[in-house]
C-alpha positions in Angstrom: -10.0 -16.8 7.8 -11.2 -15.8 4.3 -8.8 -14.5 1.7 -8.6 -13.3 -1.9 -5.1 -14.7 -2.6 -6.3 -17.1 -5.4 -8.0 -14.2 -7.2 -5.0 -11.8 -6.9 -2.6 -14.6 -7.8 -4.4 -15.6 -10.9 -4.9 -12.0 -12.0 -1.2 -11.6 -11.9 -0.7 -14.8 -13.9 1.1 -16.7 -11.1 0.8 -20.4 -10.4 0.6 -21.6 -6.8 4.1 -22.9 -7.3 5.4 -19.5 -8.5 4.0 -17.7 -5.5 5.3 -20.4 -3.1 8.8 -20.0 -4.5 8.6 -16.2 -4.2 7.8 -16.4 -0.5 9.6 -19.5 0.5 6.8 -22.0 1.0 5.5 -25.0 -0.9 2.7 -25.1 -3.5 0.7 -27.2 -1.0 0.9 -24.4 1.6 -0.4 -21.8 -0.9 -3.2 -24.2 -1.8 -4.1 -24.7 1.9 -4.1 -21.0 2.6 -6.2 -20.2 -0.5 -8.8 -22.8 0.6 -8.9 -21.5 4.1 -7.6 -24.8 5.6 -4.5 -23.2 7.0 -3.9 -19.8 8.5 -0.4 -18.5 7.6 2.1 -17.3 10.2 2.4 -13.5 10.5 5.7 -13.8 8.6 4.1 -15.6 5.7 1.2 -13.2 5.7 3.6 -10.3 5.4 5.5 -12.1 2.6 2.3 -12.7 0.7 1.3 -9.1 1.2 4.6 -7.8 -0.2 4.7 -10.3 -3.1 1.1 -9.6 -4.2 1.3 -5.8 -3.6 -1.6 -5.5 -1.2 -1.9 -4.8 2.6 -2.5 -7.8 4.8 -5.9 -6.5 5.7 -6.8 -6.4 2.0 -5.7 -10.1 1.5 -7.3 -11.5 4.6 -10.7 -11.2 6.3 -11.0 -12.5 9.8 -14.2 -14.5 10.6 -15.2 -14.5 14.3 
């Protein structure tokens, strides 16, 4: 699954660690999500969406 989390996070001046703390996950988890190596749980996706101020479908693009 592709995402634009890194772009949005850096535009907001957040470090991976900052975003992880905001939503209750580790910096390594944010890194893995941004690189597409890990698909977040629905709960984590909602937290990312709320924290970054975008809809889930704006953050993530599903590749079939």
